[in-house]
C-alpha positions in Angstrom: 56.2 -48.3 8.2 60.0 -48.3 7.8 62.1 -51.5 8.3 65.0 -51.5 10.8 67.6 -51.2 8.1 66.0 -48.1 6.5 65.7 -46.3 9.8 69.5 -46.0 10.0 69.4 -43.1 7.4 66.4 -41.0 8.4 65.1 -39.2 11.5 62.1 -39.0 13.7 59.8 -36.2 12.5 58.5 -35.3 15.9 61.6 -36.0 17.9 61.0 -35.3 21.6 57.3 -34.4 21.2 54.7 -36.5 23.0 51.5 -37.8 21.5 49.5 -35.2 23.4 51.7 -32.4 22.2 51.3 -33.7 18.7 47.5 -33.4 19.0 47.9 -29.9 20.4 50.2 -29.0 17.4 47.6 -30.4 15.0 44.9 -28.3 16.7 47.0 -25.1 16.5 47.9 -25.8 12.9 44.2 -26.3 12.0 43.4 -23.0 13.7 46.2 -21.2 11.8 45.1 -22.6 8.5 41.4 -21.6 9.2 42.5 -18.1 10.1 44.6 -17.9 6.9 41.7 -19.2 4.8 39.2 -16.7 6.3 41.6 -13.8 5.7 42.1 -15.0 2.1 38.3 -15.2 1.6 37.8 -11.7 3.1 40.5 -10.2 0.8 38.9 -11.6 -2.3 35.4 -10.9 -1.2 36.4 -7.3 -0.8 37.6 -7.2 -4.4 34.2 -8.2 -5.6 32.8 -4.9 -4.2 35.0 -3.0 -6.6 34.0 -1.9 -10.0 34.3 -4.2 -13.1 37.5 -3.8 -15.1 37.4 -2.4 -18.6 39.9 -4.9 -19.9 39.9 -8.7 -19.9 42.1 -9.8 -17.0 41.8 -13.6 -16.9 41.4 -14.4 -20.6 43.8 -17.1 -21.9 44.5 -17.9 -18.2 46.9 -20.8 -18.7 49.2 -18.6 -20.9 48.9 -15.8 -18.3 49.9 -18.1 -15.5 52.9 -19.4 -17.4 54.0 -15.9 -18.3 53.6 -14.7 -14.8 55.5 -17.7 -13.4 58.4 -16.9 -15.7 58.5 -13.3 -14.4 58.2 -14.3 -10.8 60.5 -17.3 -10.8 63.3 -15.5 -12.6 62.9 -12.4 -10.5 63.6 -10.4 -13.7 61.9 -7.3 -12.6 63.8 -7.2 -9.3 67.1 -7.1 -11.2 65.9 -4.1 -13.2 68.3 -1.2 -12.2 69.2 -3.0 -9.0 71.6 -6.0 -9.0 71.9 -6.1 -5.2 68.1 -6.0 -4.8 67.6 -8.7 -7.5 70.1 -11.1 -5.8 68.6 -10.4 -2.4 65.0 -11.0 -3.5 66.1 -14.1 -5.5 67.8 -15.6 -2.4 64.8 -14.9 -0.2 62.2 -16.1 -2.8 64.0 -19.3 -3.8 64.9 -20.1 -0.3 61.4 -19.6 1.0 59.9 -21.5 -1.9 62.3 -24.4 -1.4 61.5 -24.6 2.3 57.8 -24.5 1.6 58.2 -27.4 -1.0 60.3 -29.3 1.5 57.7 -29.0 4.2 55.0 -30.1 1.7 57.1 -33.1 0.8 57.4 -34.1 4.4 53.7 -33.6 5.0 52.8 -35.7 1.9 55.1 -38.5 3.1 53.6 -38.4 6.6 49.9 -37.9 6.0 49.3 -39.1 2.5 51.8 -41.6 1.2 52.4 -43.0 4.6 48.7 -43.6 5.4 47.9 -45.0 2.0 51.0 -47.1 1.3 51.9 -47.8 5.0 55.5 -46.9 4.1 57.8 -43.9 3.7 60.1 -42.6 1.0 61.9 -40.3 3.4 65.0 -42.3 4.1 68.2 -43.4 2.5 69.5 -41.5 -0.5 66.3 -39.5 -0.8 66.6 -38.4 2.8 70.2 -37.4 2.3 69.5 -35.4 -0.8 66.5 -33.8 0.9 68.5 -32.7 3.9 71.3 -31.3 1.8 68.9 -29.2 -0.4 67.0 -28.0 2.7 70.2 -26.7 4.3 71.5 -25.2 1.0 68.4 -23.4 0.2 67.7 -22.5 3.8 71.2 -20.9 4.0 70.4 -19.0 0.8 67.2 -17.8 2.4 69.0 -16.6 5.6 71.7 -14.8 3.5 68.9 -13.0 1.5 67.2 -11.9 4.7 70.6 -10.7 6.0 71.1 -8.7 2.9 67.7 -7.2 3.3 68.3 -6.3 6.9 71.7 -4.8 6.0 70.1 -2.6 3.3 67.2 -1.6 5.5 68.9 -1.0 8.9 72.6 -0.4 8.2 72.6 1.3 4.8 69.1 2.7 5.4 68.3 2.8 1.7 66.0 5.8 1.6 63.5 4.3 -0.9 62.6 1.7 1.7 61.5 4.3 4.2 58.5 6.5 3.9 55.2 7.7 5.3 53.8 4.2 5.2 56.8 2.4 6.8 55.4 0.7 9.9 55.8 -1.9 12.6 54.5 -4.6 10.2 57.5 -4.1 7.9 59.9 -4.7 10.8 57.9 -7.6 12.1 57.8 -9.2 8.6 61.5 -9.2 8.1 62.4 -10.1 11.7 59.9 -13.0 11.6 61.4 -14.4 8.5 64.9 -14.0 10.1 63.7 -15.9 13.2 62.1 -18.6 11.1 65.3 -19.1 9.0 67.8 -19.0 11.8 65.5 -20.8 14.3 65.1 -23.7 11.8 68.9 -24.2 11.6 69.2 -23.8 15.4 66.5 -26.5 15.9 68.3 -28.8 13.4 71.7 -28.4 15.1 70.3 -29.1 18.6 68.5 -32.2 17.3 71.7 -33.5 15.6 73.7 -33.0 18.8 70.9 -34.5 21.0 70.7 -37.7 18.8 74.4 -38.4 19.1 75.8 -36.7 16.0 74.9 -39.4 13.4 77.5 -39.4 10.7 75.0 -39.3 7.8 73.7 -36.0 9.2 76.8 -34.3 7.9 74.8 -33.6 4.7 72.8 -31.1 6.8 76.0 -29.0 6.8 74.6 -25.9 8.5 72.9 -27.9 11.2 75.9 -30.1 11.6 78.1 -27.1 12.0 75.8 -25.8 14.8 75.9 -29.3 16.4 79.7 -29.2 16.4 79.6 -25.8 18.1 77.5 -27.4 20.8 80.1 -30.2 21.1 82.7 -27.5 21.8 80.5 -26.2 24.6 80.6 -29.5 26.5 83.4 -28.3 28.9 80.9 -25.6 29.9 78.1 -28.0 30.7 76.5 -28.9 27.4 75.1 -32.4 27.3 72.6 -34.5 25.3 70.1 -34.3 28.2 70.4 -30.5 28.2 70.1 -30.5 24.4 66.9 -32.6 24.7 65.4 -29.8 26.8 66.6 -27.1 24.5 65.2 -29.0 21.5 61.7 -29.0 23.1 61.8 -25.3 23.7 63.2 -24.6 20.2 60.7 -27.0 18.5 57.7 -25.3 20.1 59.1 -21.8 19.6 59.8 -22.5 15.9 56.4 -24.1 15.4 54.5 -21.3 17.0 56.3 -18.6 15.0 55.6 -20.6 11.8 51.9 -21.0 12.6 51.6 -17.4 13.5 53.2 -16.4 10.2 50.8 -18.6 8.3 47.8 -17.1 10.0 49.2 -13.6 9.6 49.8 -13.8 5.8 46.4 -12.5 4.6 46.2 -9.6 7.0 49.5 -7.7 6.5 52.6 -7.3 4.3 53.2 -11.1 3.8 50.0 -11.1 1.7 52.1 -9.7 -1.2 53.5 -13.2 -1.6 50.1 -14.1 -3.0 48.7 -10.8 -4.3 51.9 -10.0 -6.3 51.6 -13.2 -8.3 47.9 -12.6 -8.9 48.7 -9.1 -9.9 51.3 -10.2 -12.5 48.8 -12.8 -13.8 46.1 -10.2 -14.3 48.3 -7.5 -15.7 47.3 -5.6 -18.9 50.2 -5.7 -21.4 49.1 -2.2 -22.7 48.5 -0.7 -19.2 49.1 3.1 -19.3 49.4 3.2 -23.1 45.6 2.7 -23.0 43.4 3.9 -20.2 40.1 2.3 -18.9 36.8 4.1 -19.0 35.5 4.0 -22.5 33.0 2.7 -23.6 31.8 2.6 -20.0 29.3 5.3 -18.7 31.3 8.5 -18.7 29.7 9.4 -15.4 31.2 6.3 -13.8 34.8 6.7 -14.9 35.9 8.7 -11.9 36.4 8.1 -8.2 33.7 9.4 -5.9 34.2 6.5 -3.5 36.8 3.8 -3.0 34.4 1.2 -4.5 34.6 3.1 -7.9 38.0 1.6 -8.2 38.1 -1.7 -10.0 38.9 -5.0 -8.4 42.3 -4.9 -10.2 43.1 -1.5 -8.9 42.3 -2.8 -5.4 44.6 -5.7 -6.0 47.3 -3.3 -7.1 47.0 -1.6 -3.7 47.4 -5.0 -1.9 50.3 -6.1 -4.1 52.4 -3.1 -3.2 55.4 -4.2 -1.1 56.5 -0.6 -0.2 59.8 -1.3 -2.0 59.9 2.3 -3.3 61.2 1.5 -6.7 58.5 3.6 -8.3 59.4 6.5 -6.0 63.1 6.3 -6.9 62.5 6.7 -10.6 59.6 9.2 -10.5 60.7 12.5 -12.1 58.0 14.4 -10.3 59.4 13.3 -6.9 62.9 13.9 -8.1 61.9 17.5 -8.9 60.3 17.9 -5.5 56.8 18.0 -6.8 54.3 16.7 -4.1 54.0 13.3 -5.7 55.2 9.9 -4.5 53.5 7.2 -6.6 54.0 4.6 -3.8 52.3 6.9 -1.3 49.3 7.4 -3.5 48.7 3.7 -3.9 49.2 3.0 -0.2 47.1 6.0 0.8 44.2 4.5 -1.1 44.8 1.1 0.5 45.0 2.6 4.0 41.8 4.6 3.4 40.0 1.5 2.1 41.0 -0.5 5.1 40.0 2.3 7.4 36.6 2.4 5.9 36.2 -1.3 6.3 37.2 -0.8 10.0 34.4 1.7 10.5 36.1 5.1 9.8 34.2 8.0 8.4 34.4 8.5 4.6 36.0 11.6 3.1 36.7 12.9 -0.4 39.2 10.7 -2.3 40.9 13.8 -3.9 40.5 17.4 -2.8 42.5 20.6 -2.1 42.4 19.7 1.6 40.9 17.1 3.8 40.8 14.4 1.1 42.7 11.2 0.9 44.9 12.6 -1.9 45.6 16.3 -2.4 44.8 17.7 -5.9 48.3 19.2 -6.2 49.7 15.7 -5.8 47.8 14.4 -8.8 48.5 17.5 -10.9 52.2 16.7 -10.4 52.1 13.4 -12.3 53.8 13.5 -15.7 52.1 10.3 -17.0 55.6 9.1 -18.0 55.0 5.5 -16.8 58.4 5.3 -15.1 56.7 4.0 -11.9 54.9 1.2 -13.8 58.1 0.2 -15.6 60.0 0.0 -12.4 57.4 -1.8 -10.4 58.4 -5.5 -9.9 54.8 -6.6 -9.3 53.2 -4.8 -12.3 51.1 -2.3 -10.4 49.3 -0.1 -12.9 49.7 3.3 -11.2 48.5 5.3 -14.2 45.0 3.7 -14.2 44.4 4.7 -10.6 45.9 8.2 -11.1 43.8 8.9 -14.1 40.7 7.8 -12.2 41.5 10.4 -9.5 42.2 13.0 -12.2 38.8 12.4 -13.7 37.3 13.0 -10.3 39.1 16.3 -10.1 37.7 17.3 -13.5 34.2 16.2 -12.4 34.6 18.4 -9.2 36.1 21.3 -11.1 39.3 21.1 -9.2 41.6 21.6 -12.2 44.5 23.9 -12.5 43.5 27.2 -14.1 46.0 26.8 -16.9 44.5 23.4 -17.7 41.0 25.0 -17.8 42.3 27.4 -20.4 43.7 24.5 -22.4 40.3 22.7 -22.2 38.6 25.9 -23.4 41.0 26.3 -26.3 40.4 22.8 -27.5 36.6 23.1 -27.2 36.5 26.3 -29.1 39.3 26.0 -31.6 40.3 22.4 -31.7 43.9 23.1 -30.5 45.6 23.7 -27.2 46.9 27.1 -28.4 43.5 28.7 -28.9 44.6 29.8 -32.4 42.3 29.7 -35.4 41.9 26.3 -37.1 42.4 28.2 -40.4 46.0 28.9 -39.4 46.8 25.2 -38.7 48.7 24.7 -42.0 50.4 28.1 -42.2 53.7 26.4 -41.6 53.5 24.8 -45.1 53.9 28.3 -46.7 57.6 28.5 -45.8 58.7 25.1 -47.1 59.7 24.4 -50.7 57.5 21.3 -50.8 53.9 20.8 -51.9 51.9 19.4 -49.1 48.8 17.7 -50.4 45.3 17.9 -48.9 44.6 14.3 -47.8 40.9 15.0 -47.9 41.0 15.6 -51.6 43.5 13.1 -53.0 44.9 9.7 -52.2 48.2 9.6 -50.5 50.7 7.0 -49.2 50.9 8.7 -45.8 48.2 10.5 -44.0 50.3 12.8 -41.8 48.9 13.9 -38.5 51.1 16.9 -37.8 49.9 17.8 -34.3 49.4 21.0 -32.4 53.0 22.0 -31.6 54.4 21.4 -35.1 51.5 23.4 -36.5 51.4 26.4 -34.2 54.7 26.6 -32.2 57.4 28.5 -34.1 60.3 26.2 -33.0 58.4 23.0 -33.8 57.3 24.4 -37.1 60.9 23.9 -38.2 60.6 20.3 -37.4 57.4 20.0 -39.5 59.1 21.6 -42.4 62.1 19.3 -42.0 59.8 16.2 -42.0 58.0 17.4 -45.1 61.4 17.8 -46.8 62.4 14.3 -45.9 59.1 12.8 -47.2 59.4 14.7 -50.4 63.0 13.6 -50.8 62.0 10.0 -50.4 59.5 10.5 -53.2 56.4 9.3 -51.3 53.0 11.0 -51.4 51.8 12.5 -48.2 49.0 14.8 -47.1 47.5 16.5 -44.1 44.0 17.3 -42.9 44.5 21.1 -42.8 41.8 22.7 -40.6 40.1 19.3 -40.1 43.0 18.3 -37.9 42.4 18.9 -34.2 44.3 18.1 -31.0 44.7 14.3 -30.6 43.5 14.3 -26.9 46.2 12.1 -25.4 47.3 14.3 -22.6 44.0 15.9 -21.7 42.7 12.4 -21.2 45.4 11.6 -18.8 44.5 14.8 -17.0 41.0 13.5 -16.6 39.0 15.2 -19.4 37.3 12.0 -20.8 34.3 13.7 -22.4 36.4 16.1 -24.5 38.8 13.3 -25.5 35.9 11.3 -26.8 34.7 14.2 -28.9 38.2 14.5 -30.5 38.5 10.8 -31.1 35.1 10.7 -32.9 36.0 13.7 -35.0 39.3 12.2 -36.1 38.1 8.7 -36.9 35.5 10.3 -39.1 38.2 12.4 -40.8 40.4 9.3 -41.3 37.6 7.3 -42.8 36.9 10.1 -45.3 40.5 9.9 -46.6 42.3 7.4 -48.8 45.8 6.5 -47.6 48.1 3.5 -46.7 49.4 4.6 -43.4 49.0 7.2 -40.7 52.2 8.9 -39.7 52.4 11.1 -36.5 55.0 13.7 -35.7 54.2 13.5 -32.0 54.7 10.2 -29.9 51.6 11.3 -27.9 49.5 11.3 -31.0 51.0 8.1 -32.1 50.2 6.4 -28.9 46.6 7.5 -28.7 45.8 6.7 -32.3 47.5 3.3 -32.1 46.4 2.1 -28.6 43.4 4.1 -27.5 41.2 5.1 -30.4 40.7 1.4 -31.3 39.3 0.8 -27.8 36.4 3.2 -28.1 32.9 1.8 -28.9 31.7 4.9 -30.8 28.3 3.3 -31.2 27.7 4.0 -27.5 27.8 7.7 -28.2 27.0 8.3 -31.9 23.4 9.2 -31.1 24.3 11.5 -28.2 23.4 15.1 -29.3 26.4 16.3 -27.3 28.8 14.3 -29.5 29.8 16.0 -32.8 30.2 12.7 -34.7 28.0 10.0 -36.2 30.6 7.3 -36.5 29.1 4.2 -34.9 31.6 1.3 -34.8 35.0 0.4 -33.5 37.9 2.0 -35.5 40.9 0.0 -36.5 40.0 -2.8 -34.1 41.8 -5.3 -36.3 44.9 -3.1 -36.9 44.0 -2.8 -40.6 45.3 0.8 -40.5 49.0 0.9 -39.8 49.9 3.8 -37.4 53.5 4.9 -37.2 55.6 7.5 -35.5 57.5 9.4 -38.2 60.9 7.9 -37.1 59.5 4.4 -37.9 58.2 5.5 -41.2 61.4 7.2 -42.2 63.5 4.3 -41.0 61.5 2.1 -43.4 62.3 4.5 -46.2 66.0 4.5 -45.3 66.0 0.7 -45.4 64.3 0.7 -48.8 67.0 3.0 -50.1 64.8 6.0 -50.7 67.1 8.3 -48.6 70.6 7.5 -49.8 72.6 8.7 -46.9 76.1 7.3 -46.6 76.3 7.7 -42.8 79.2 10.1 -43.0 77.5 13.4 -43.8 77.6 14.9 -40.2 80.3 14.8 -37.6 78.4 16.0 -34.5 78.8 14.4 -31.1 75.2 13.9 -29.9 73.1 12.3 -27.3 69.5 11.1 -27.7 66.5 11.4 -25.3 63.9 8.7 -25.5 60.4 10.2 -25.4 58.2 8.4 -22.8 55.3 7.9 -25.2 57.6 6.4 -27.9 59.8 4.4 -25.6 58.2 3.1 -22.4 54.7 3.4 -23.9 55.4 1.6 -27.2 58.8 0.0 -26.9 60.3 1.8 -29.8 63.9 2.6 -29.1 65.9 1.5 -32.2 64.3 3.5 -35.1 65.3 6.9 -33.8 68.8 5.7 -33.0 69.2 4.2 -36.5 68.2 7.6 -38.0 70.7 9.5 -35.9 73.5 7.1 -36.9 72.6 7.2 -40.6 73.4 10.9 -40.6 76.9 10.2 -39.4 76.5 11.7 -35.9 78.4 10.0 -33.1 75.8 8.9 -30.6 76.6 8.7 -26.9 74.0 7.3 -24.5 73.0 9.1 -21.3 73.0 6.7 -18.3 69.3 6.8 -18.2 68.2 5.7 -21.6 65.6 3.5 -23.3 63.1 2.2 -20.7 65.1 4.1 -18.0 64.7 7.4 -19.7 64.0 10.4 -17.5 60.9 12.4 -18.5 61.2 15.9 -19.8 58.4 17.0 -17.5 55.9 17.9 -20.3 53.6 14.8 -20.1 50.3 14.6 -18.1 49.7 18.3 -18.6 53.1 19.4 -17.3 53.6 21.3 -20.5 50.8 23.7 -19.6 51.2 24.0 -15.8 53.6 25.9 -13.6 55.3 24.1 -10.8 57.6 25.0 -8.0 60.3 22.5 -8.7 64.1 22.3 -8.3 65.6 21.3 -10.5 63.2 21.1 -13.4 63.2 17.7 -15.1 64.4 19.3 -18.3 67.3 21.0 -16.6 68.3 17.8 -14.8 68.2 15.9 -18.1 70.4 18.5 -19.8 72.8 18.3 -16.9 72.9 14.6 -17.3 73.7 14.9 -21.0 76.6 17.2 -20.4 78.1 15.7 -17.2 77.2 12.0 -17.0 77.6 10.7 -20.6 80.9 9.3 -21.7 81.4 12.3 -24.0 80.6 14.8 -21.2 80.9 18.4 -22.2 81.8 17.4 -25.8 78.2 16.6 -26.5 77.1 19.3 -29.0 73.5 18.4 -29.7 70.7 17.1 -27.5 68.5 15.1 -30.0 64.8 14.7 -29.5 61.9 13.0 -31.4 58.9 14.7 -29.7 57.5 18.2 -30.1 56.7 18.4 -26.4 60.3 17.4 -25.5 61.5 20.0 -27.9 59.5 22.7 -26.1 60.5 21.5 -22.6 64.2 21.3 -23.4 64.3 24.6 -25.2 62.8 26.1 -22.0 65.2 24.1 -19.8 68.2 25.2 -21.8 67.3 28.8 -21.0 66.3 28.4 -17.3 69.2 26.1 -16.6 71.7 28.3 -18.2 72.7 25.8 -20.9 72.3 28.0 -23.9 76.0 28.2 -24.7 76.7 24.6 -23.9 74.3 22.5 -26.0 71.8 22.8 -28.9 68.4 21.1 -29.0 67.6 19.5 -32.3 65.0 17.1 -33.7 66.2 14.0 -35.6 64.3 15.3 -38.6 66.5 18.4 -38.6 69.7 16.3 -38.5 68.5 14.3 -41.5 67.7 17.4 -43.5 71.1 18.8 -42.7 72.7 15.5 -43.8 70.7 15.5 -47.0 71.9 19.1 -47.7 75.5 18.0 -47.1 75.0 15.1 -49.5 73.5 17.4 -52.1 76.3 19.9 -51.7 78.9 17.1 -52.0 77.2 15.8 -55.2 77.4 19.3 -56.8 81.1 19.5 -56.0 
């Protein structure tokens, strides 16, 4: 196959291995591959037993694969908040991938090109380049493994350890280490045993090991001894490698495949929209593990136990009984136990279930876990499914039952009369139109808290003043406005959410307007991302449903839905609010609401409005996508928890101690009524009343407008 001249710069693939041993190796390799393929088949066959997914997961597959490949190959998610972890994973990933490619090239030359062409390309310059790259990337791989072992065993990074840490985690990392180091040891022994060919210096790691063996010659090292060592090293390395291949589908190494599949099948709007409608409302919960969709099962298998979700979870930080990683892995462990013959038990219950109800009540639906996850696990979908099961079972916090009752009877979470919904308009020197009776530019959905809560009424009045100052027409629905349903849906009350959605789309359709503007990011999210997902025709004839609307609403985005900061930023850009940017001189920090930021990727509009007032804005360390939840989402606003510290208290501490301005921060700026409520409470319970003031951006703008007007009169 190779002429005598070519053989000078190459090596024997199976050096020191007899023909019989080669046959044995082929047999063992075939067994390992068959075991691997069977495990892979069993995994994917199990997914088919799960429920269908509500959203398309493999549409436009080529584009999905390209996008996923970019995410995986760049390791961009691993670098999020963790430079060390990003470098470590990049070294391991690229090293492992390169070694796999190198092995594939060698196999192709030996068993495809060599057989068909009766020749080899694995010699000369190609061989030298190949050997150099294998050593370089192999070294990168070993360094990455060393970094991982240092972090796990020396530093003992706490997020890597938990209830589900097991022997397989140790076996996985040690097996990779043995394969990496063993490969270099095998290479060094071979180079020494074959007489230290000069061209092998390109294999710089292996050549260095061979030189170390030369140094051992006074102690008895010889080429004949190296031949024997090589045989043992070759078979040891081969058996470890074949075991690893066979083991991949059955344990933690499977994440190398499932993670990529999970990224390919991700939903770009995951969390911002939840599955379940228009599916049968009786089949949206989780009575059994097979009620989870195949994608949710894939989520479970994609989890690498890295703990990134746990490290950013505000519920866990506040010592609520929730660890998002444990919930995903508890479900996986239970599923695997059932498949192994264990007895079934309730998925979520006060006691004796897979997940405790208090655990799920602790979730703030802030999506920090999903944002941090490097493999795109959609925690919130699984959590909401469990919450729906709790509602179905009646295992809901008593405070939440009161909220449900208030919404059912009065259309708002306060239980106040619908007739009082627009009472806040009586104390503002602006005429607020009835959008049901006249055409307006903005149909303004005010929301529960700006309508009924005294502190947030001030925000509603400020926003009305701003819109009036900008000379745009706006109107509200008065008593036809009800609670938007966002958070009760995340708590699991799907039926009531559907009633509210149907009522509102009928109300919207009866009005003439250009845009919908929301005070609350929660309302903004559900109108923008979730109402358009509902097939109202499925339920229009249901006598239990108080609406007759029978089609999709805003499926083509013909109705523009905005958070008020987006709408007002447009007005500022159009010159309709002529602020100079010098009116106020406060030192402030801004808190990104979860439903505006992580949910909908809007970070700049609120900041631009803060800056246009003249305030000096200092960022907290956790800002934008890293923002720390106030604790009010997912029903937290209405429930009582034993927590220390409260998320709102921790956030205020961060504002005063961890920003560059420190204690000089005068105002803590928000853009969400729920955040306003939580932080006003945290200011009292955390003893921050004399240190900082909680204000909405709208209040800053109104104050700036007042300063401008006063300056004009002077």
